[in-house]
N, C-alpha and C positions, 0 to 999 in steps of 0.2 A: 503472833499476829493477836490483834485485839479484840474481845470480847464480839460478837455479832458482826464480825467481818470477815472478809473474802479476801485472798492471796489471789492476783491475776499474773500469772504469768506470761509474758508479752514482750515482742520486739515491736517498737515502733514501726520499725519499716514495714510490717505486716498489716494491711489492712484489716483483717476482722481483731487482731489487736487493738489496733486503735478505737475500731468499732465499739468494742467490751468497756473499754477505760472512759470514753466520751460517754458512754451509756451510764455507768457506775458515777462519773462526775456531775452529768446533768441530772442524775436521778436523785442525785444525794444517797449513794449507798457506799457507807464505810468500805473502804477495800486500801489493800497496798497493791502497789506494784511492786513485781520480782521480774527486774531486766533480763531478759532470756535471747542472747545475743545468738541471731541463727547462723551469723558469720563465723561465728568462735565458735559454734558445735555444742553449744550450751543445752540444747532441744535433744542433743544424742545420747548426753551421759544417762547412765545405768539407774541414776535418782531422776531424773527427769521422764525417764521413759516408764518408771515405776508408775507415773500420774495419766502419763497417756502412751501407749505404746507405739501410737503412729510416727512420734516425734514429733507435732506439731503445735504450735501457739494459736491462740491462746487458750492457756488452762487454767480452770477455777478452782482454787483449793480452798474447803471449808473448815470450820475450829475444829471438826472433828476426825481431819485426815481425810476426808472425802474429796475426788477432785471431779471436774466434769470436763469433756474436752467441747470444740465447735462451737463457734460463737454465737448463732442463731441460740442454741441449745442452752447456753448459760445466760445469754438475759431472757429467754422465755421463762428459765427458772428461777430468775432473780426477780422477775416482776411476778410472779405466785408465790415466792416466799416475802416480798416485803409489801406487805397491803398499805404502805407509805407511798408506793409508787404510784403517780397519778396515770389511769386507766388507759388516757391518750398513745401512753408507749406500745401498748398491746391490748387494744379496744378488747372488751368484753363480748359487743356485738360478733354474732355468728358469723355473718356476712363480710364482715369487715376484716373480721382477722382474718377469714379463708382468702381474702384477697392480699394480705399481706404476708401471711404464707403461700401463694402461691408466687410470689412477688420473689420471695427471701429464696424458692425454690430457685426462681430464672435468674437470680444473682450467679448460683453455682454453677446452671447448664449453658447460660449464655454471656452474661454481663461480666465474668471471672475471666472471660477473653482478653480482655483490656488490660488485667494484670497480667497474663500469659504473655503480652505484645510487649508492656512493659520489662518482664524479665528477659527477654530475647532480646530487647534494644540496649538497654543499659544495666541490667542489676544483674544479670549472666557475668557479662565482661566485667562490670566493678566488681563481682568477686572472684574474681581471675579464673572465669570459667571460660570455655569456647566460645565466642560469638556467633548467634544464629548467622547462618548463610542468607543473602539477600531475598532467596526464593520465600526461605522459612519465614523470616522476619515479615515480607510482605503478604504470604499469607495468614500471620496472626493477626496481621494488623486490616487487612479487609474481614476477617470475622470481628475483629472487637468494635469498626465502621459498622459492622452490619447488625450485631447487638444491641447498641447504642439505640440506633434504628428504631426497634427492636422495642427498646424501654419506651422512646417518644411515645407510641403508639398505645402501651400499657397506660401510661400518664394524661394520654386523653381519654382514656377508658375511665380512670379515676374521676377526672375533670367532669367526666357526664353523670355518674355516680353518686356524688356528692356535693357540699357547698365549698369545702378545701381544696386547695391546689397539691394536699400530699395525696402517697399511696392511698387506694379507697378511700378517696375522696374526702378527706378528714382534715380537720382546720390547723393539727399539730403534725410535726412530724413522728413519725414511731420509729421500732428496732428496724424497720423493714426502710425506710427513709434512708436512717442513719448506717444501716448495714451497704446500700448500693451507692450511698455515695462518698462512702470513704473506699470503697473498690471505684468508681471514678475521679476520684479525687489520685489517685494513683498515678493518674498522666502527668501530675503536676513534676514527677518524679524525670519526665524524659523533657531534655530540652526540647520544644515544641510538640511537644506531644499534646496536648489538649487542641491546639489548631491542626494538627495532623488528622484528627476523630473527628472533628468537623460534627461536634453536637448542637442540634435542633435549639434554638431560642428558648424553648418550652423546657427542655432537659437543663438549660444554662438558668432558666429562672427558678426551677423548680431547685437545684441544688446550692444557689444563692439564697434563696429562702429555707435551707436546710442549715447551712452553715450560720445563716444570722441568729437562729433558734439556738443554737449550740455554743455562742459564745460565749465568752474570752476561749475556752476549752479546745474548738475547732481549732484555732491558729496553733494553739500551744503544742496539741497533741500533733498535730501536723506539719510542726517545725520541722523536723527532721526529712522533707521531702525537700527544701531548698538547699539541705546537706547534698542531698544524691542528685539534685538536678547539678549543683554547680563542681561535683566531683566529674558527672558525665560530662559537661563541658569543657572541663581541664583534659578528658580524656578525645575530647574531638566528637565524641556520641551525641547524633540526633536521630528526631524521629525518621 
């Protein structure tokens, strides 16, 4: 590992992994990616479990061997320890930061349901796991659509509080915008997934703005979802 660099253990299919990698690229934080294929069980080896006993990605490992799990914690730590990172990624304004923290909490408690639905419809069956019953898949889909509607109201609140269209009313995308955009991007792995969820124009415009700020990294890091979608189509899996 190069001096002052961080090693990111990640699987590009994992939306939190993509968020951390995108942040490191966009914020120009020296890093290297250690591909950790979940489907191959790379996250269940004794070596990996020493880094994260929960066996989840992403994990950031630093020069001295210290490791940190959880994407939000990783990005906040990198913001705190790299003074060259622009303040807009995690603004120092206490109220704006509180809004971003609340949005990231909402990602775990509500918006993560989009990925749960994606797993039920596509990721699980592609990994040779039993397909969810139609009733279970329908329930996950209902919860995911509701979470997207709730997120629309959060964006409306942000627009009323600041000059920008991003979370917290900011004019630049933050780690919260990045994290949630990656969560919603997961829907692209399901044929017809975005259309099925029926996101509002406000949500679509917001995600397009996040994507634009993060190019060309967004398309490069997220290209895996096109392969997932193609594999799903080959198996006749749809929304």
